[in-house]
TORTI-679265 format. One line per field, with one value per residue (C-alpha): z, y, x; residue number from 1; residue in one letter. Coordinates in steps of 0.25 Angstrom, whole numbers. Layout:
N
z [Z; ...]
y [Y; ...]
x [X; ...]
nr [NUM; ...]
rest [A; ...]
END
This chain:
441
z [12; -2; -12; -16; -28; -39; -52; -59; -66; -54; -59; -70; -61; -54; -38; -33; -20; -14; -13; -7; -5; -8; 4; -4; -18; -15; -26; -24; -28; -31; -33; -38; -45; -60; -54; -54; -45; -49; -44; -43; -41; -31; -32; -25; -33; -36; -33; -18; -19; -28; -21; -27; -40; -43; -57; -62; -62; -63; -63; -55; -63; -57; -49; -57; -47; -40; -32; -16; -8; -10; -1; -3; 7; 17; 10; -4; -11; -13; -16; -12; -18; -15; -25; -28; -28; -16; -26; -18; -24; -20; -29; -28; -34; -43; -43; -57; -62; -52; -58; -49; -53; -45; -49; -44; -34; -29; -27; -14; -18; -6; -2; -10; -10; -12; -5; 2; 10; 12; 21; 22; 35; 40; 34; 22; 22; 24; 19; 25; 15; 17; 9; 7; 9; 24; 28; 28; 24; 28; 16; 17; 6; 4; 2; -5; 5; 15; 29; 36; 34; 43; 43; 56; 46; 42; 30; 21; 26; 21; 29; 33; 42; 48; 60; 55; 68; 62; 75; 69; 56; 57; 47; 45; 39; 36; 46; 55; 63; 64; 67; 74; 71; 79; 75; 83; 77; 75; 78; 70; 57; 54; 66; 63; 68; 59; 59; 63; 65; 74; 76; 91; 89; 82; 82; 79; 88; 101; 111; 109; 116; 129; 129; 143; 156; 158; 159; 148; 138; 125; 112; 103; 90; 75; 75; 60; 48; 42; 28; 23; 22; 8; 8; 5; 11; 28; 28; 42; 45; 56; 59; 55; 67; 72; 84; 79; 69; 62; 56; 46; 45; 58; 64; 77; 83; 96; 99; 96; 90; 83; 68; 65; 62; 54; 62; 59; 72; 79; 86; 95; 93; 109; 107; 95; 99; 99; 92; 101; 92; 82; 71; 70; 57; 46; 34; 31; 34; 35; 25; 25; 35; 32; 40; 36; 36; 43; 58; 62; 75; 84; 85; 99; 96; 101; 103; 114; 105; 97; 109; 113; 104; 110; 96; 97; 84; 75; 64; 53; 46; 35; 37; 23; 24; 11; 7; 14; 20; 35; 39; 55; 64; 77; 86; 82; 82; 70; 56; 50; 37; 31; 16; 11; -3; -9; -17; -24; -20; -7; -3; -3; 2; 8; 7; 13; 8; 15; 17; 22; 9; 3; 5; -5; -4; -15; -19; -26; -36; -42; -37; -27; -16; -14; -3; 0; 13; 14; 23; 38; 35; 42; 54; 56; 53; 63; 61; 67; 59; 59; 66; 78; 79; 80; 92; 100; 98; 102; 113; 119; 117; 124; 135; 138; 147; 141; 147; 139; 126; 128; 128; 118; 116; 114; 107; 120; 124; 108; 108; 119; 114; 98; 94; 80; 71; 62; 48; 47; 48; 61; 56; 70; 70; 60; 67; 69; 54; 51; 34; 25; 19; 3; 9; 22; 27]
y [7; 10; 13; 22; 25; 13; 21; 9; 8; 1; 2; 10; 23; 20; 21; 9; 6; -7; -17; -28; -38; -52; -61; -70; -66; -52; -47; -33; -32; -19; -14; 0; 8; 0; -13; -21; -29; -28; -37; -33; -37; -30; -30; -23; -16; -20; -6; -1; 13; 8; 4; -10; -11; -19; -25; -29; -41; -44; -39; -44; -39; -41; -31; -20; -8; -4; -12; -6; -18; -30; -40; -53; -65; -70; -82; -73; -83; -73; -57; -51; -36; -26; -16; -6; -11; -20; -30; -40; -51; -62; -67; -80; -83; -94; -100; -108; -110; -100; -90; -84; -77; -71; -74; -70; -81; -74; -61; -57; -48; -41; -27; -18; -6; -5; -15; -5; -14; -30; -39; -54; -63; -70; -82; -78; -83; -69; -56; -43; -32; -17; -9; 4; -4; -1; -15; -26; -41; -52; -63; -77; -79; -95; -93; -79; -75; -64; -68; -56; -42; -32; -21; -11; 2; 14; 18; 13; 2; 5; -4; -18; -28; -42; -46; -56; -64; -65; -59; -45; -38; -22; -11; 3; 11; 27; 27; 29; 14; 5; -8; -19; -33; -46; -61; -67; -80; -86; -100; -111; -115; -130; -128; -115; -101; -92; -78; -67; -53; -43; -29; -27; -12; 1; 10; 24; 35; 38; 47; 59; 63; 73; 87; 88; 82; 83; 70; 74; 64; 66; 65; 52; 56; 47; 37; 37; 46; 47; 45; 57; 50; 52; 38; 22; 16; 13; 0; -5; -16; -27; -29; -43; -47; -43; -34; -21; -14; -2; 7; 19; 31; 35; 50; 56; 70; 75; 81; 85; 98; 93; 89; 73; 66; 54; 40; 24; 17; 6; -4; -14; -28; -29; -17; -14; -5; 9; 13; 8; 17; 29; 31; 46; 55; 50; 61; 57; 48; 33; 24; 10; 4; -10; -19; -26; -40; -43; -42; -35; -37; -26; -15; -10; 4; 5; 17; 18; 17; 8; -1; -2; -12; -22; -29; -39; -36; -24; -22; -13; -5; 5; 16; 24; 37; 44; 47; 42; 30; 26; 15; 10; -2; -4; 1; 14; 24; 34; 27; 20; 27; 39; 38; 50; 56; 43; 45; 56; 49; 42; 29; 17; 4; -2; -16; -24; -36; -48; -47; -32; -29; -20; -9; -5; 8; 10; 23; 30; 37; 23; 21; 11; 12; 1; 1; -9; -11; -17; -31; -27; -13; -13; -23; -38; -47; -55; -70; -77; -82; -70; -80; -80; -66; -65; -75; -67; -55; -58; -67; -53; -45; -55; -55; -40; -31; -23; -9; -15; -16; -4; 5; 17; 14; 24; 39; 45; 35; 35; 50; 50; 39; 39; 52; 58; 51; 59; 64; 68; 60; 65; 62; 64; 49; 41; 29; 28; 28; 14; 16; 26; 30; 35; 49; 53; 64]
x [86; 87; 77; 64; 53; 55; 51; 45; 32; 24; 10; 9; 12; -1; 0; 6; -3; 1; 14; 19; 31; 28; 35; 42; 47; 48; 40; 34; 19; 12; -1; -8; -18; -15; -22; -10; -1; 12; 24; 40; 53; 59; 76; 87; 97; 108; 113; 114; 111; 98; 85; 77; 70; 57; 55; 40; 37; 22; 9; -4; -17; -28; -36; -45; -42; -29; -22; -22; -15; -7; 0; 6; 2; 11; 14; 16; 8; -4; -6; -19; -21; -34; -36; -48; -63; -61; -52; -43; -36; -27; -16; -9; 5; 8; 21; 25; 41; 47; 36; 26; 14; 1; -13; -26; -30; -44; -50; -56; -71; -78; -73; -80; -69; -56; -45; -35; -26; -23; -16; -14; -16; -2; -7; -10; -25; -33; -32; -38; -41; -44; -55; -60; -73; -71; -68; -57; -59; -51; -52; -49; -38; -40; -56; -56; -66; -70; -65; -70; -75; -70; -80; -75; -70; -76; -68; -57; -49; -36; -27; -28; -17; -15; -7; 3; -2; -15; -22; -27; -29; -30; -37; -36; -46; -47; -57; -46; -46; -37; -44; -38; -45; -42; -45; -56; -57; -71; -77; -68; -71; -66; -57; -51; -55; -61; -53; -61; -55; -63; -60; -52; -47; -51; -39; -44; -41; -30; -31; -23; -10; -14; -9; -9; -11; -27; -35; -43; -47; -39; -47; -44; -36; -38; -27; -28; -30; -45; -49; -41; -28; -25; -21; -30; -20; -17; -9; -7; 3; 4; 20; 25; 28; 12; 16; 10; 2; 6; -6; -3; -12; -9; -11; -9; -10; -1; -14; -28; -24; -11; -12; -13; 1; 4; 6; 8; 2; 11; -1; 3; -1; -4; -12; -20; -29; -20; -7; 7; 17; 14; 24; 24; 31; 24; 26; 9; 0; 5; -2; 4; 13; 20; 32; 44; 42; 53; 57; 71; 80; 79; 89; 88; 83; 69; 63; 52; 39; 44; 50; 35; 33; 42; 46; 56; 60; 61; 49; 52; 39; 36; 26; 22; 14; 9; 22; 35; 37; 44; 51; 50; 56; 48; 62; 61; 49; 56; 56; 69; 67; 57; 56; 49; 45; 45; 33; 25; 11; 6; 13; 4; 10; 22; 29; 41; 47; 49; 63; 62; 71; 62; 51; 40; 32; 21; 14; 4; 13; 15; 29; 34; 46; 57; 65; 75; 82; 97; 100; 97; 94; 80; 87; 90; 78; 74; 78; 66; 53; 43; 32; 42; 44; 29; 28; 39; 33; 19; 24; 32; 22; 11; 21; 23; 15; 4; 13; 23; 17; 8; 21; 17; 4; -8; -7; -2; 10; 15; 14; 26; 34; 33; 40; 37; 46; 56; 56; 69; 82; 92; 105; 112; 106; 109; 109; 95; 94; 95; 88; 92; 79; 77; 71; 69; 59]
nr [1; 2; 3; 4; 5; 6; 7; 8; 9; 10; 11; 12; 13; 14; 15; 16; 17; 18; 19; 20; 21; 22; 23; 24; 25; 26; 27; 28; 29; 30; 31; 32; 33; 34; 35; 36; 37; 38; 39; 40; 41; 42; 43; 44; 45; 46; 47; 48; 49; 50; 51; 52; 53; 54; 55; 56; 57; 58; 59; 60; 61; 62; 63; 64; 65; 66; 67; 68; 69; 70; 71; 72; 73; 74; 75; 76; 77; 78; 79; 80; 81; 82; 83; 84; 85; 86; 87; 88; 89; 90; 91; 92; 93; 94; 95; 96; 97; 98; 99; 100; 101; 102; 103; 104; 105; 106; 107; 108; 109; 110; 111; 112; 113; 114; 115; 116; 117; 118; 119; 120; 121; 122; 123; 124; 125; 126; 127; 128; 129; 130; 131; 132; 133; 134; 135; 136; 137; 138; 139; 140; 141; 142; 143; 144; 145; 146; 147; 148; 149; 150; 151; 152; 153; 154; 155; 156; 157; 158; 159; 160; 161; 162; 163; 164; 165; 166; 167; 168; 169; 170; 171; 172; 173; 174; 175; 176; 177; 178; 179; 180; 181; 182; 183; 184; 185; 186; 187; 188; 189; 190; 191; 192; 193; 194; 195; 196; 197; 198; 199; 200; 201; 202; 203; 204; 205; 206; 207; 208; 209; 210; 211; 212; 213; 214; 215; 216; 217; 218; 219; 220; 221; 222; 223; 224; 225; 226; 227; 228; 229; 230; 231; 232; 233; 234; 235; 236; 237; 238; 239; 240; 241; 242; 243; 244; 245; 246; 247; 248; 249; 250; 251; 252; 253; 254; 255; 256; 257; 258; 259; 260; 261; 262; 263; 264; 265; 266; 267; 268; 269; 270; 271; 272; 273; 274; 275; 276; 277; 278; 279; 280; 281; 282; 283; 284; 285; 286; 287; 288; 289; 290; 291; 292; 293; 294; 295; 296; 297; 298; 299; 300; 301; 302; 303; 304; 305; 306; 307; 308; 309; 310; 311; 312; 313; 314; 315; 316; 317; 318; 319; 320; 321; 322; 323; 324; 325; 326; 327; 328; 329; 330; 331; 332; 333; 334; 335; 336; 337; 338; 339; 340; 341; 342; 343; 344; 345; 346; 347; 348; 349; 350; 351; 352; 353; 354; 355; 356; 357; 358; 359; 360; 361; 362; 363; 364; 365; 366; 367; 368; 369; 370; 371; 372; 373; 374; 375; 376; 377; 378; 379; 380; 381; 382; 383; 384; 385; 386; 387; 388; 389; 390; 391; 392; 393; 394; 395; 396; 397; 398; 399; 400; 401; 402; 403; 404; 405; 406; 407; 408; 409; 410; 411; 412; 413; 414; 415; 416; 417; 418; 419; 420; 421; 422; 423; 424; 425; 426; 427; 428; 429; 430; 431; 432; 433; 434; 435; 436; 437; 438; 439; 440; 441]
rest [M; K; G; G; I; L; Q; I; N; W; H; D; T; K; P; V; L; T; L; D; F; H; P; Q; T; G; L; L; A; T; G; G; N; D; H; D; I; K; L; W; V; V; M; A; S; S; D; S; K; K; G; P; S; A; T; Y; K; S; S; L; S; Y; H; S; S; A; V; N; V; L; R; F; S; P; S; G; E; Y; L; S; S; G; A; D; G; G; E; L; I; I; W; K; M; H; S; K; D; D; I; S; S; W; K; V; L; R; T; L; S; F; H; R; K; D; V; M; D; L; E; W; S; P; D; G; N; F; I; I; S; G; S; I; D; N; T; C; I; I; W; D; V; N; K; G; S; V; H; Q; I; L; E; S; H; L; H; Y; V; Q; G; V; A; W; D; P; L; G; Q; F; V; A; S; L; S; S; D; R; T; C; R; I; Y; V; N; K; P; Q; A; K; V; K; S; L; E; K; M; N; Y; A; C; Q; H; V; V; S; K; S; E; L; P; K; Q; D; E; T; K; A; Q; Q; P; K; G; H; L; F; H; D; D; T; L; P; S; F; F; R; R; L; S; W; S; P; D; G; S; F; L; L; A; P; A; G; M; Y; K; L; S; S; K; S; D; A; L; N; T; A; Y; I; F; S; R; K; D; L; S; R; P; A; V; Q; L; R; G; A; S; G; P; V; V; A; V; R; F; C; P; L; T; F; L; L; R; G; S; I; T; A; A; A; G; S; L; K; L; P; H; R; I; V; F; A; V; A; T; L; S; S; L; Y; I; Y; D; T; E; S; T; A; P; L; A; V; L; A; G; L; H; Y; A; A; I; T; D; I; A; W; S; A; D; A; R; Y; L; A; V; S; S; R; D; G; F; C; T; L; L; E; F; E; N; N; E; L; G; S; P; V; S; S; P; V; S; S; I; V; N; Q; T; V; K; E; R; E; S; Q; S; K; S; E; L; N; V; A; V; G; M; E; V; V; E; K; V; M; P; V; A; P; T; K; T; D; P; S; K; P; A; K; K; R; I; T; P; V; A; I; V]
END
């Protein structure tokens, strides 16, 4: 792995709040406080010791306020962007004579306040957005209209995610709850079932670990940070195969009297009512998580807690705190790499390129970090189509008994099986380090 902060003028030195890679062309789109969306061509350096570079291509100017989030559609034909004041825009790519340009297709107006996060549905026909007006809205992209409003949260909605299998959507709010909605289709309209999401789980608290052998009921502790978290983003994400949900902004206590520690929570698809595994050792509050779009062959070094996920392949993902970046896989409880001290201000977003070659990180200091992975550095990609992987995973998980699937669920069990992730490397065990970080805490 190589790369680092690119000292270029991303957005007139103003905070960069979001970024995303185009799924086909690999273009990197960034948005920030200058109201513009900028497109960049990312290229590897000819010097084996230098990291990748980014070359400015064009700007998309239409927003009248800060751009908080942008995401390409699964097909790459569309780009959605959310901004302050409730602005939500759909851009469409137009190609002529091998030249591509982006134009505003439509604006989606209903949010009363800033849009903080959004996600496309797997088929690209819908978008879910989260706003500080305390609501999530599911939009029909083709009609340009509101399909459904989810009004359960009592405070800012700072993260939303759409299950790649289409069964669930999830939202995370500064009201300290993660809400899981399940699709319960309504009566058929023109022979088609109307999509309708209803809240299935409200994940907020969990019992603290027992301190003695008494049978007295233990108090429940909050799983997530409150609204004092110094970030407007809690970007959660589903794994590419839909097997689990990863939520940031987590906190836990070893006892009712101990200080709160930072974590991110893994929720198993089989039981979304409570965390299955927690990722400890974060240097600060976790504000964003993002999955590598590729899946990889197993390496055969599954640890106890990671093994409870029972996946037939490896999944790699990035976890960002306000100041650090951690890279994990599903075979290990300890991070593959830890990068710290990259930025002078808070990290805001993470993005992987479709081929898993690049990982980009944005920050409020006005700069972005670009990391490049060498061939097979993350592992050997699974050759099967993603749809086959999804079907295989679902069938395997449905065939497993409930007792097997619930290994390591519940805070008490997680405390026993999930060791604190080390913040320093152990030079006596170099074999466990598969990626060389730019900076290590």
